[in-house]
KOLTINU-236159 format. One line per 5 residues: their letters; for each residue x, z, y negated of N, C-alpha, C, O. Coordinates in steps of 0.001 Angstrom, whole numbers, plus 500000, padded with zeros to 6 digits. Atoms other than C-alpha are relative to their C-alpha. Example, Ala and Ser with C-alpha at 12.3 -4.5 7.8 and 13.67 -1.06 7.14 Angstrom:
// KOLTINU-236159
AS	500890:500000:501190:512300:507800:504500:500900:500000:498800:501936:500665:498819; 499180:499940:501190:513670:507140:501060:499230:500730:498910:499739:500899:497802;
END
This chain:
// KOLTINU-236159
MTIII	498785:499150:500893:542094:562164:360889:500762:500639:500746:500171:501712:500868; 498680:499146:499042:545143:563719:363205:500680:501163:499518:501899:501018:499436; 499360:498770:500553:546056:567110:361864:501166:500823:501105:501199:500500:502293; 498692:499176:499579:549230:569577:362962:499655:500630:499995:498725:500234:500698; 500179:498186:500331:548453:573046:362429:501599:500821:500449:502411:500288:501205;
EQLDF	498042:499638:500556:552122:574982:361968:499862:501203:499067:499749:501082:497847; 499454:498708:500951:552537:578023:360386:501607:500106:499703:502365:500530:500575; 498309:499711:500178:556238:578067:358813:500229:501242:500152:499575:502262:499935; 499596:498028:500585:558054:581028:358848:501467:499622:499005:502403:498898:499346; 499042:500666:500860:560313:580726:355693:501020:501166:499555:501460:501263:498409;
GVEVE	498699:499648:499956:562989:583223:356485:499752:501370:499336:500551:502275:499581; 499777:498747:501087:562108:586029:354062:498644:500693:500373:497895:500052:501110; 501085:499367:500368:559307:588480:353679:500067:501162:498597:500707:502034:498008; 500515:500101:501683:557334:588515:350678:498711:500684:500072:497969:500702:501054; 501741:500066:499828:554092:589733:349712:499009:498242:499414:498799:497324:498622;
QKKYA	501292:500995:499872:551630:587527:350209:498647:500029:499615:498656:501245:499427; 501685:499562:500153:547625:587727:349442:499366:498699:500932:499701:497515:500921; 500573:500548:498886:545479:586505:352211:498980:498771:499143:498410:498792:498052; 501371:500974:501558:543177:583460:350692:498961:499146:501442:499294:498430:502386; 501352:500172:499135:539489:582964:352531:500022:498310:499714:500126:497799:498599;
INGKE	500341:501398:500255:539070:579286:353037:499256:499189:500586:499586:498930:501743; 501595:500081:499074:535679:577814:354081:500556:498130:500437:500451:497151:499698; 499644:500807:498708:536820:575158:356384:499058:498597:500372:499307:497936:501380; 500011:499749:498853:556320:557546:322187:501488:499539:498439:502076:500607:498268; 499151:498780:499797:559299:557189:319829:499614:500956:501054:499186:500426:502079;
NVVEN	499751:499133:499069:559225:560549:321795:498003:500647:498765:497412:500313:497738; 501098:499476:500476:555996:562750:321245:500492:501071:499189:501658:501462:499148; 499272:498891:500740:556053:565458:318930:498466:501335:500502:497242:501271:500382; 501199:498634:499502:553978:568890:320314:500904:501358:499763:502115:501539:499891; 500109:498683:501295:553789:572380:318418:498665:500465:500492:497600:500162:499953;
EGEIE	501099:498854:499449:551492:574801:320595:498263:498943:499503:497498:499831:499129; 500865:500523:500010:548516:572540:320033:499998:498571:499601:499108:497937:500166; 499672:500782:501236:549426:569786:317758:500778:498514:500504:501999:498630:500602; 498887:501007:499200:550939:566373:319282:499857:498492:499488:498712:498044:499442; 500419:501319:500278:551477:562694:318090:500830:499520:500528:501879:499951:501009;
EKNVV	498910:501141:499041:552817:559832:319492:499699:498775:499730:498541:498362:499789; 499137:501424:501130:554050:556699:317875:499940:498428:501195:500522:498343:502277; 499815:501466:499688:553544:552899:318914:501254:499606:500912:502298:499380:500301; 498220:499726:498639:556586:552716:321999:499134:498751:500766:497937:498689:501046; 499401:500781:499087:557662:549512:323945:500810:500757:501150:501936:501237:501016;
IDVGF	499148:498735:498936:558171:551559:327858:500268:499238:500234:499984:498124:499792; 499621:500979:498550:559957:550359:330918:499068:499275:500819:499536:498451:501605; 501129:500660:498871:556766:549132:332816:499840:498699:499134:500311:497673:499625; 499709:501251:500304:556187:546481:330208:498677:500273:498892:498291:499507:498010; 501574:499918:500841:552799:548058:328588:500248:500562:498147:500956:501457:497687;
RVPKP	500108:499342:502072:552542:548856:324375:499043:501182:500047:497832:501075:500238; 501064:498698:499976:551173:552461:324255:499392:499623:498381:500122:499138:497517; 500645:499460:500578:548591:552917:321862:500032:501598:499616:500185:502659:500221; 500624:498429:500892:547832:555775:319611:498357:500011:500378:497641:499018:500255; 500893:499287:499520:544942:557509:320842:499454:500217:499271:500062:500378:498213;
NNFLV	500479:499488:501659:542647:558384:318428:498388:500701:500756:497533:501217:500037; 501373:499229:499544:539501:559731:321231:500130:501398:500417:499153:502148:500405; 499668:498816:498931:541613:562854:323239:499974:501118:498196:500441:500888:497080; 499849:498925:501419:541052:566055:320523:499823:501418:501177:499035:501879:502002; 499437:498848:498953:543339:568983:321866:498994:501268:499490:498284:501220:498486;
PQTNS	501001:498716:500157:541421:572446:321943:500989:500341:499692:502006:499653:499785; 499510:499223:500986:542838:574886:320140:500083:501426:501331:501126:502055:501507; 499834:499151:498998:542101:577374:323081:499264:499793:502092:498250:499203:502465; 500649:500362:498752:541433:577325:327001:498645:500286:500150:497820:500498:499262; 501989:500045:499810:537885:577549:328967:500229:501768:499576:499225:502264:499065;
FGQTF	500715:498748:500003:539074:581889:328777:499886:500842:498435:499830:502026:498103; 499366:499506:501615:539594:581762:324791:501194:500085:499429:501618:500036:498274; 498327:499467:501176:543203:582606:324796:500691:498092:499644:500169:497055:500052; 499089:500935:500231:545786:579866:323548:500828:499293:501503:501110:500240:502238; 499658:500842:499504:547292:577294:326022:501486:500823:500997:502357:501487:500435;
RDYET	498645:499676:499649:550102:578226:328595:500662:501816:499409:501816:502245:499371; 499583:499155:500342:549687:581637:327239:500401:501326:501384:499440:501963:501816; 499559:499658:498855:551861:583581:330309:500000:501913:499434:499895:502777:500304; 499525:498785:500781:552432:586998:327851:498027:501113:499856:497691:502260:500152; 501480:499228:500312:548433:587980:326949:499850:500853:501342:500439:500444:502343;
EGERQ	500278:499656:499824:546930:590823:328561:498547:499630:500718:497569:499420:500002; 501395:500824:499736:543987:589559:330983:499564:500205:501297:500232:500994:501965; 500558:499865:498250:541953:589335:334585:501486:499386:500531:502260:500028:501240; 499322:500610:498946:544417:586380:335555:501497:500262:499872:502321:499600:500503; 498775:500306:500847:547556:587595:333517:501089:500794:501563:502260:500531:501839;
PGVEQ	499074:499102:498653:549156:589709:336743:500244:498951:501128:501354:498573:501501; 499849:500657:499290:548408:587611:339043:500525:498834:499967:500424:498147:500984; 499655:501253:500232:549979:584656:337606:501449:500303:499977:502161:499405:500428; 498921:499187:500282:553104:586851:336869:500935:500103:501325:502119:499835:501525; 499106:499985:498606:553485:587666:340719:499972:498623:500504:500299:498668:501689;
VYRLS	499655:501132:499421:553598:584151:341496:501192:499514:499540:502065:498979:500224; 498723:500999:500605:556082:582933:338866:501650:501391:500435:502771:501221:499957; 499418:498765:500029:557996:586595:340094:500562:499302:501190:501779:499135:501273; 499453:499756:498606:558012:585585:343915:500853:498599:500080:501797:498484:500861; 499308:500331:499377:559043:582559:343540:501193:499589:499042:501927:498750:499565;
HIYQS	498629:499674:500406:561966:582849:340943:501039:501018:500910:502269:500985:500945; 498763:499380:499163:563571:585140:343205:499941:499093:501749:500939:499245:502453; 500060:500789:498637:562669:582862:346691:501255:498652:499668:502330:498300:500152; 499786:501416:500450:563410:579750:345023:501347:499274:499910:501924:498808:498928; 497808:500169:499730:567216:578881:346205:500074:498867:500424:499082:498291:500870;
VDFVR	499513:500946:499424:569358:576072:347138:499458:500023:501331:498910:499055:501859; 500264:500212:498308:568730:577091:350727:498203:499593:500340:497558:498957:501173; 501725:500200:499581:564996:577192:350430:499451:498664:499991:498484:498361:500690; 500351:500418:500741:564725:574575:348855:500366:498214:501153:499583:497328:501494; 500344:501048:499312:566170:571907:350937:499596:500533:501415:499628:499489:502066;
KMREE	500655:499823:499281:564740:573639:353969:498099:499182:499959:497711:498338:500768; 500649:500515:500440:561467:572805:352493:499624:498437:499887:498485:498035:500123; 500270:501288:500179:561996:569016:351777:500523:499747:501446:499658:499247:502164; 499565:499718:498426:563783:569198:355216:498658:499512:501214:498701:498791:502211; 501009:499285:499050:560433:570113:356806:498843:499296:499841:498200:499024:500855;
YSKLN	500614:500375:500381:558003:568450:354474:500189:498354:499804:499226:497618:499590; 499663:501398:500089:560044:564883:354301:499715:499634:501382:499558:498414:501351; 500901:500805:499659:558617:564379:357949:498562:499625:500510:498221:499128:501583; 501375:500489:500095:554976:563946:357144:499652:499941:501117:499653:498796:501571; 500196:500360:498554:554013:564576:360603:498713:500965:500297:498345:501327:501414;
RVEMS	501032:499260:499598:551051:566638:359957:498924:499371:500126:498376:499267:501224; 501404:500608:499861:547866:564639:358628:499912:498570:499767:500943:498165:499231; 499935:501464:500180:547066:560921:358404:498451:500016:499069:497399:499940:499705; 500940:500717:500361:544559:560300:355957:500017:499366:498499:501126:499016:498095; 499863:500795:500789:543444:558660:352677:500172:500674:498830:499853:501862:498770;
IWECC	500310:498930:501154:543932:559614:349056:498937:500173:499438:499074:500673:498322; 500942:499170:500630:540468:560329:348292:499324:501363:500995:498787:502439:500731; 500170:498485:498677:539931:562595:351645:501053:501399:499795:501008:502563:500195; 498805:498244:499971:543203:564886:350558:499210:500136:498199:499390:501264:497739; 500802:499245:501025:540960:564978:346933:498995:500293:499901:498464:500385:498794;
ELLNE	500498:498992:500169:538510:566662:348373:499744:500911:501069:498692:501442:501425; 500022:498898:499523:539605:568768:350442:500927:500579:498387:500930:501711:498870; 500033:499129:501307:540958:570342:346654:499215:500262:499669:499346:500865:498604; 500948:498941:500149:537843:571520:346640:500020:501457:500682:498921:501971:500472; 499407:499136:499582:539300:574711:348487:501045:500295:499930:501763:500712:500839;
VVDES	498714:499324:500521:542005:575434:346302:499805:500200:498190:499124:499415:497531; 500268:499494:500733:542271:577321:343157:501367:500186:499519:501684:501029:500359; 498572:500005:500582:546093:577363:341401:499990:501418:499735:498861:501669:499315; 500372:499023:500368:546433:580855:340806:501520:500477:498981:501807:501576:498507; 498691:500010:501241:549879:580234:338490:499348:499811:498646:499634:500426:497619;
DPDLD	500687:500215:501290:547392:578652:336034:499009:500563:499091:497822:500407:499375; 500331:499145:500653:546530:580960:332993:498438:499434:499559:497483:500201:499445; 500363:500244:500801:544509:578466:331494:498329:499049:501473:497302:498395:501293; 501511:500518:499163:541810:577350:334591:499537:500627:501603:500443:500957:502367; 500216:498935:499146:540062:579139:337369:498895:498925:501130:498179:499293:502061;
EPQIE	500792:500867:499468:538385:575919:338530:500604:499416:501624:501819:499348:501805; 499287:501256:498900:538812:573723:342258:500718:499121:499439:500217:498618:498433; 498982:500495:500475:541706:571936:341574:499105:498200:500076:499727:497433:499341; 500721:501491:500120:539264:568166:341999:499609:500534:498933:500766:500463:498517; 500767:500090:501296:537606:569049:338850:501297:499959:498832:501166:499138:497924;
HLLQT	498953:500090:500850:540756:569481:336839:501103:498571:500174:502015:498293:499396; 499264:501132:500066:542108:565965:338492:499363:499187:499291:499867:498722:498269; 500544:500923:500573:539508:563856:337687:499392:500426:498148:499004:499504:497431; 499913:499370:501138:539001:566004:334311:501085:498379:498962:500775:497547:498109; 499477:500274:501127:541847:564450:332908:500495:498463:500501:501244:497874:499722;
AEAIR	500465:500854:499524:541551:561461:334982:499972:498740:498578:500687:498028:497874; 501317:500425:501047:538605:560247:332827:500951:500173:498671:501446:499210:498084; 499327:499919:501867:540404:561833:329256:501275:498634:500054:501258:497764:499184; 499139:501426:499986:543349:559035:330202:499118:498533:500011:499436:497432:499561; 500173:501868:499878:541206:556095:330953:499108:500058:498775:499077:498907:498341;
KDYPN	500329:499728:501241:539417:557033:327900:500573:499262:499118:500128:498214:498650; 499536:500252:500841:541922:556812:325807:501099:498514:500249:501443:497864:499262; 499599:501017:500359:543946:553855:327308:499325:499479:501512:499679:499639:502680; 500678:501023:498800:541611:551713:329461:501149:499136:500770:501375:499279:501972; 499801:500557:499276:543733:549278:330024:501167:500293:501235:501418:499536:502173;
EDWLH	498712:499514:498992:546827:551396:331973:499256:500714:501417:499285:501941:501521; 501021:499631:499390:544243:551435:335326:501687:501180:500959:501443:502371:500768; 498699:499631:500067:548260:552844:336836:499877:501426:499661:499930:502294:500532; 499943:498700:500283:547992:555887:334682:498756:501689:500373:498713:502898:500601; 501518:499530:499558:544357:556602:335265:500201:500587:501706:499897:501772:501842;
LTGLI	499798:499606:498652:545127:557025:339299:501002:501373:499909:500613:502471:500307; 498307:499401:500459:548986:558801:338244:498564:501715:499772:498560:502728:500470; 500700:498516:500231:545898:561675:336623:499061:500748:501136:498605:501888:501047; 501208:499002:499407:543526:562211:339770:500781:500210:501218:500284:500806:502174; 499216:499529:498845:546606:562315:342171:500662:500904:499786:500748:501918:500478;
HDLGK	498869:498453:500695:549082:564473:340059:499704:500884:500943:500618:500774:501759; 500026:498622:499567:548044:567519:341790:499618:500073:501427:499232:501121:501946; 500360:499588:498759:547427:566757:345156:500610:500377:500956:500256:500470:502132; 498869:499468:498853:550709:568041:346461:498932:501758:500113:499231:502495:501053; 500462:498631:500252:548576:571419:345800:498693:500254:501765:497758:501052:501831;
VLLLP	500716:499663:498517:546981:571093:350087:501228:500708:500536:501119:500756:501761; 498833:499733:499478:550110:572440:350877:499124:501836:500451:499165:502638:501383; 500685:498394:499942:547981:575777:350290:499728:499716:500903:500350:500430:501689; 501463:499867:499062:545591:574908:352687:501061:500047:501842:502275:499847:501866; 500078:499577:499396:545794:575656:356341:501107:498907:501313:502196:499118:501846;
MFGGL	500244:501262:499650:545883:572413:358060:502150:499105:499675:502774:498173:500182; 499223:500906:500803:549135:571805:355698:501501:501232:500131:502624:501045:499663; 499120:498967:499774:551020:575304:356849:499922:501327:499196:500622:502340:499170; 501051:499023:500760:549098:577326:354830:501356:501081:499366:501668:502232:499671; 499311:499195:500925:551824:578070:352113:500069:500550:499055:499429:499921:498214;
PQWAV	500240:498461:500647:552182:581237:350013:499626:499002:498251:500029:497839:498246; 500026:500801:501352:551161:579883:345781:501828:499973:499633:502259:498909:499187; 499053:499994:500686:554505:580525:344842:500824:498855:500582:501577:498148:499912; 499252:501332:499784:555880:577944:346841:499424:498405:500001:499783:497336:500494; 501117:501452:500352:553283:575294:345795:499846:500038:498615:499952:499035:497908;
VGDTN	500755:500304:501597:552187:575881:342497:500842:501062:498765:501272:502195:498981; 499551:499518:501768:553510:577032:338827:501201:498858:499581:501320:497900:500346; 499376:500372:500470:556333:575603:336600:501433:499641:501391:501722:500208:502445; 499196:500519:499021:559013:573780:338393:501546:500047:499257:501508:500108:498028; 498289:500036:500381:563221:573775:337716:500653:499384:500674:500162:498449:501307;
PVGCA	498530:500638:499277:566476:572793:339189:499830:501153:500253:499106:502056:499834; 499446:499078:499378:568003:574684:341189:501763:499716:500643:501725:498690:501321; 498796:500142:499799:571858:574623:342016:500749:499808:498989:501700:499029:499045; 499311:500129:501289:573090:574750:339004:499048:501505:498597:497884:501840:498816; 501150:499003:500602:571700:577797:335901:498830:499737:499431:498656:498742:498727;
FDESI	501272:500079:499921:568271:578402:335690:499643:500665:498134:499414:501801:497720; 500649:500295:501611:567375:577383:331483:499173:501697:499648:498135:501818:500300; 500766:498675:500691:566045:581369:329733:498358:499203:499370:497273:499723:499633; 501134:500870:500122:563350:578854:328437:498744:500001:501275:497565:499716:501065; 501321:499958:498322:561362:579292:332741:499389:501115:499607:499854:502254:499554;
VHHKY	501106:498657:499865:558796:581447:332265:500488:500924:500760:500952:500704:501879; 499722:499373:498957:559467:584662:333252:500924:499961:500648:500920:499986:501878; 498866:500562:499911:562882:583965:332985:500845:501243:501219:501487:501123:502263; 499306:498543:499105:563934:587888:334185:500113:500330:501458:500892:500974:502161; 499436:500259:498422:563243:587079:337432:500637:499712:501133:500558:500232:502246;
FAENP	499429:500159:499182:565527:585142:338707:501025:500513:499773:501937:499757:500106; 499183:499207:499064:567989:588066:338703:500124:500229:501208:501144:500355:501887; 499542:499657:498228:567148:588709:342041:499954:498662:500929:500138:498487:502134; 499384:501272:499463:567467:585426:342670:501417:499524:500915:502497:499643:500336; 498373:499654:499167:570500:584755:345856:501151:498954:498773:502296:499135:498358;
DYNNP	499026:500535:500774:571555:582060:343622:500833:499892:498879:501715:499079:498602; 499832:499981:501091:571823:583571:340438:501167:500473:499849:501646:499961:498837; 498743:499790:500232:575267:585273:340738:501133:499381:500856:502132:500054:501109; 499239:500548:499403:576989:582484:342768:500284:498972:499106:499603:498107:498556; 499308:501160:501279:579675:580746:340583:499696:498551:500649:500192:497645:499980;
AYNTK	499847:501441:499854:578817:577427:342537:498671:499623:499752:498201:498503:499956; 501556:500372:500545:575263:577795:341233:499622:499965:498584:498902:499115:498060; 500444:499390:501112:575052:579477:338077:500675:499275:498314:500665:499803:497202; 498830:500298:501137:577375:577220:335643:498502:498970:499480:497381:499065:499980; 500652:500788:500406:575726:574270:333375:499265:499196:500725:498103:498790:500689;
YGIYT	500255:501018:499675:576397:572189:335626:499862:500136:501461:499897:499096:502118; 499653:499139:498345:576521:573817:339083:500688:498875:501279:501832:498424:501323; 499914:501322:499308:576305:571166:341885:500410:498671:499673:501118:498008:500431; 500260:500839:500127:575852:568401:339843:500811:498962:498364:501590:499499:497577; 498551:500292:500886:577809:566121:337248:498992:499429:498747:497791:499369:499011;
EECGL	500839:500035:501128:576373:565134:333644:499811:498332:500109:500699:497486:500210; 501236:501290:500124:573607:562004:333578:499987:499796:501538:499943:498586:501763; 499848:499827:498747:573761:562467:337143:498670:499098:500344:498631:498180:501163; 501288:500465:499553:569994:561607:337062:499301:501029:500785:499849:501664:501687; 501081:498859:499169:567029:563922:338325:499837:499716:501029:499823:500597:501889;
ENVLM	500194:499728:498795:566422:562135:341005:501498:500242:501169:501603:499714:502276; 498950:499520:499406:569734:563560:342276:500459:501200:499922:501629:501524:500130; 500222:498866:499972:568691:566918:341792:498773:501129:500192:497674:500996:499654; 500874:499593:498741:566864:569293:343877:499019:500882:499087:499341:501638:498171; 501041:498975:501113:564094:571029:342137:498806:501041:500783:497975:500551:501546;
SFGHD	500959:499025:499557:561972:574108:343146:498650:499522:500410:497689:499113:499758; 501314:500817:499410:559612:573060:345968:498274:500447:499626:497678:501416:499154; 501841:499693:500872:555732:572512:345236:499715:498910:499922:500468:498017:500311; 501864:500785:500065:552715:570475:344702:501200:498289:499482:501285:497228:500102; 499385:501002:500097:555135:568118:342978:501031:499305:500255:501188:498170:499804;
DYMYI	499094:500414:499070:557824:567549:344848:499264:498808:501437:499472:497627:501717; 500664:499871:498468:555770:567283:348256:499159:498653:499682:499549:497806:500485; 501141:500970:500966:552914:564493:346229:501122:498959:499826:500942:497898:500423; 498878:501218:499527:556456:562385:345697:500461:499607:500495:500785:498421:500428; 499711:500727:498202:557581:562281:349000:499151:498972:500333:499430:497780:500453;
VAKEN	501181:500031:499674:554446:561797:349806:499620:498345:499817:499331:497490:500653; 500393:501425:500181:553819:558662:347833:501244:498693:499580:501116:497532:499191; 498932:500858:499890:557330:557365:347829:500090:499390:501453:500199:498180:501647; 499624:500724:498634:557733:557110:351795:498679:499051:500353:498990:498058:501009; 500551:500429:499683:554016:555886:352059:499840:498302:499125:498821:497629:498972;
KSTLP	500549:500640:500649:554710:553263:350098:499847:498802:499011:499861:497571:499037; 501554:500259:501627:552813:553092:346372:500633:499120:500049:501520:498658:500766; 499743:501351:500249:553000:550549:345033:500308:500345:498168:500864:499600:497361; 500159:499439:501615:552720:552460:341416:501637:499939:499523:502645:499893:500229; 499004:500055:500530:555243:552358:339259:500555:500782:499314:499849:501656:498810;
SSALF	499100:498638:499833:558720:554503:338339:499914:501290:499352:500584:502323:499353; 500377:498955:501508:556901:556300:335475:498953:499980:500934:499498:499791:502021; 499778:499086:499013:554669:557304:337578:500184:500896:501310:499624:501989:501381; 499305:498755:499427:556241:559021:340357:500854:500765:498935:500751:501969:499169; 499515:499165:501076:558371:560386:337154:499107:500842:500225:499298:501710:501077;
IIRYH	500971:499203:500249:555132:561943:336294:499946:501233:501059:500183:502421:500843; 500454:499070:499314:554162:563335:339494:500999:500695:500918:500558:501492:501747; 498997:498869:499975:557357:564947:340365:500706:501005:499149:501321:502036:499424; 499573:499020:501002:558186:566256:337285:498614:500294:498348:498706:500398:497124; 501097:499707:501121:554913:566854:335258:500006:501776:499777:499765:502412:498751;
SFYAM	499470:498200:500114:555732:570806:335975:501152:500941:499312:501265:502096:498902; 498935:499121:500923:559157:570796:334551:499407:500087:498898:499322:499047:498244; 500479:499491:501597:557719:572167:331510:501852:500413:499392:502203:499921:498319; 498498:500024:500127:561635:573058:331223:501088:499085:498702:501838:499177:497731; 499136:501180:500478:562822:569998:330527:498925:499357:498705:499082:499307:497485;
HKAGA	500811:501101:501167:559822:567815:328950:498782:500431:498727:498131:499714:497968; 499807:499221:501137:558874:571207:326805:500577:500251:498780:500428:499968:497592; 498751:499350:500682:561668:572972:325891:501034:498800:499877:502087:499289:499469; 498456:501135:500293:564317:569916:325573:500916:500208:501160:501829:499404:501344; 498737:499886:498956:566252:571647:328880:500371:499129:500981:499642:498499:501747;
YKHLM	499761:501016:498535:568126:569773:331240:500043:498768:499972:499803:497883:500793; 500226:501720:500544:568449:566866:329093:501598:499412:500374:501723:498188:500425; 498736:500323:499255:572696:566947:330507:499779:499007:501032:500239:497865:501006; 499911:501101:499316:571480:565590:333577:498528:499104:499885:497591:499554:500544; 500898:501116:500440:568979:562901:332583:501070:498814:499587:502067:498921:498873;
NEEDK	499458:500780:500212:569933:559460:332811:498804:499234:499331:497645:499618:499174; 500745:500414:500979:568777:556709:330696:498629:499322:500579:497738:498812:499900; 501882:500549:499993:565586:555624:332965:499465:501443:500443:498267:501661:500623; 501148:498664:500485:564768:559234:333061:499857:500160:498644:498929:500965:498563; 499767:499924:501720:565096:559284:329226:498105:498962:499926:496930:499271:499728;
ENLKW	501050:500857:500336:562936:556135:329117:498480:500374:500777:497626:500502:499900; 501072:499154:499100:559867:557529:331944:499113:501573:499577:497992:501960:499908; 499712:498763:500505:560300:560956:330186:498667:499698:498720:497668:500415:498662; 501102:500823:501362:558044:558971:326855:498683:500155:500842:497680:500624:500304; 501746:500067:499441:554976:558657:329613:499421:501291:500694:498240:501637:500694;
LHIFN	500425:498642:500000:555168:562030:330970:499460:500820:498616:498417:501473:498582; 501071:499084:500297:554696:563553:327916:498839:499943:499225:498151:500813:498689; 501939:500297:500443:551500:561380:326788:499674:500558:501101:498844:501406:500773; 500833:499122:499145:550554:562877:330358:499577:501159:499804:498545:501742:500136; 500039:498414:499426:551416:566043:329887:498709:500428:498556:498389:501617:498564;
KYDLY	500853:499731:500513:548729:566040:327024:498735:500692:500881:498433:501807:501306; 501220:500054:498788:545615:565105:329122:500252:501196:501113:499552:502201:500989; 499634:498970:499169:547177:567284:332130:499906:502063:499657:499780:503087:500328; 500187:498907:500626:547068:570016:329593:498785:500347:500144:498131:500953:500993; 501383:499759:500468:544173:569823:327711:498704:500039:500068:497742:500570:499514;
SKSKV	501733:500319:500188:541610:568235:329123:499357:501429:501247:498218:501486:501712; 501028:498947:499339:541025:571655:331285:499195:500969:499830:499532:502114:499526; 500699:499123:500627:537826:572907:330767:498228:500022:501098:498071:499417:502159; 501217:499380:498958:533990:574250:332338:499276:498488:500609:498617:498275:501627; 500944:501129:499337:532871:570500:332245:500128:499140:500698:501073:498351:500660;
KIDVD	499679:500479:498428:532027:569125:335607:500084:498036:499536:499317:497307:498908; 500762:501830:499683:532664:565099:336149:499369:499594:500801:499640:500073:501902; 500939:500308:499285:530102:563479:337651:500839:498802:501215:501108:497605:501117; 499552:500904:498775:531626:562493:341304:499801:498238:499957:500405:497216:499634; 500851:501557:499536:529299:559640:342290:500076:499113:498972:500119:497939:499340;
KVKPY	499761:501140:501000:529642:557800:339103:501020:499083:500241:501018:497906:500601; 498942:500432:499659:533332:557935:339169:500903:499368:500620:501820:498677:500177; 499543:500412:498803:534162:557370:342929:500499:498675:499995:501703:498475:500156; 499785:501217:499633:533844:553641:343075:501383:499273:499298:502272:498494:499644; 498416:500736:501107:536418:552922:340093:501178:501110:501129:501686:500230:501823;
YLSLI	498767:499922:499673:539245:555006:341872:500338:500261:501092:501355:500871:501424; 500159:500788:499169:538434:553954:344597:500924:498690:500422:501535:498397:501450; 499515:501808:500156:539674:550251:343704:501525:500594:499761:502294:500510:500719; 498521:499596:500142:542999:551648:342502:500663:500684:501150:501802:500561:501600; 498636:499951:498808:543551:553488:345372:499958:499246:501120:500686:499578:502056;
NKYFP	499714:501056:498901:543262:550959:347668:501193:498935:499162:502242:498647:499738; 498704:500857:501024:545491:548599:344634:501053:500997:500123:502094:500385:500360; 498212:499536:500392:548512:551123:344321:500293:500953:501469:501274:501689:501574; 499610:498899:498515:548143:553004:348366:499442:498619:500860:498895:497556:500570; 500565:500553:499010:547573:551858:351630:498759:500857:500457:498724:501986:499969;
EKLKW	500651:499635:499830:544478:552676:353262:500281:501362:501007:499535:502325:500831; 499980:498428:499745:545623:555684:355358:501912:500717:499863:502797:500258:500585; 498638:499345:499929:549023:557585:354805:499927:501725:500559:499184:502706:500538; 499044:498607:499174:551231:560248:356676:499678:500980:498820:499574:500185:497886; 499364:498004:500090:551384:564143:355022:500659:500380:500283:500804:501588:500095;
END
């Protein structure tokens, strides 16, 4: 495995914590209730209504899911991640990061090798889980596999959707949490009020810029999300990795990878004016995926040795042996 280690200069001075790393129509969702109808979606699969997955009412800390206001041990740290993200994720910052990380010149390794690196990563923006990310990936993938046994591409999407969080590790530049995790949102247009901890956008340099603070900003109606700059993080990075390494996953899988943290869109219904028809079709799959991404988080561990051969077969089917990262 070839590794290039480089510490990026973000051009801003921010508060950072040091990390010690040991080297169908549509979905109806109402805080814990999701209903799915049989639909035919663009990739040609008929999606059955799953009857196995039970949506829990509380997370592993005994609180409701995605509760960003209730005081608790993790709440101050979670809010701090969002504060810094909303302040510093500007159009200029996103363009700089996409240019840098689209080079894919840091590491050459397989998908499974990347999965194993996530044993060293904890997402500090997540109020629902404090386990290493590899646990969440396997929980998500296995829950999907149980309900959709024939959609192997969706199983693999569950496994890899958060691999971009390796950006937190030194070999990827050791980015701060606010530049990697948390909900994503468009930049270059107005920040929708449904975005978590919206108040902190007031300190973003784009907030009062007339070129960027209107409904459409630098975009046009139904321009397509492919043409919209999203706040940089693990979603966009993993999308870049998959696309540039010629993955054969369907477009719905790439859409899920890139926009699974875009809760203002797929949860609150914001920014629909920027979506084209392909986006709207792919959104149906993202709605299905989101239940498993959000509600499968638990302290129950998956037997890695038991499931590894299956996921290695899927990786071999949809990805080259080694990828550039």
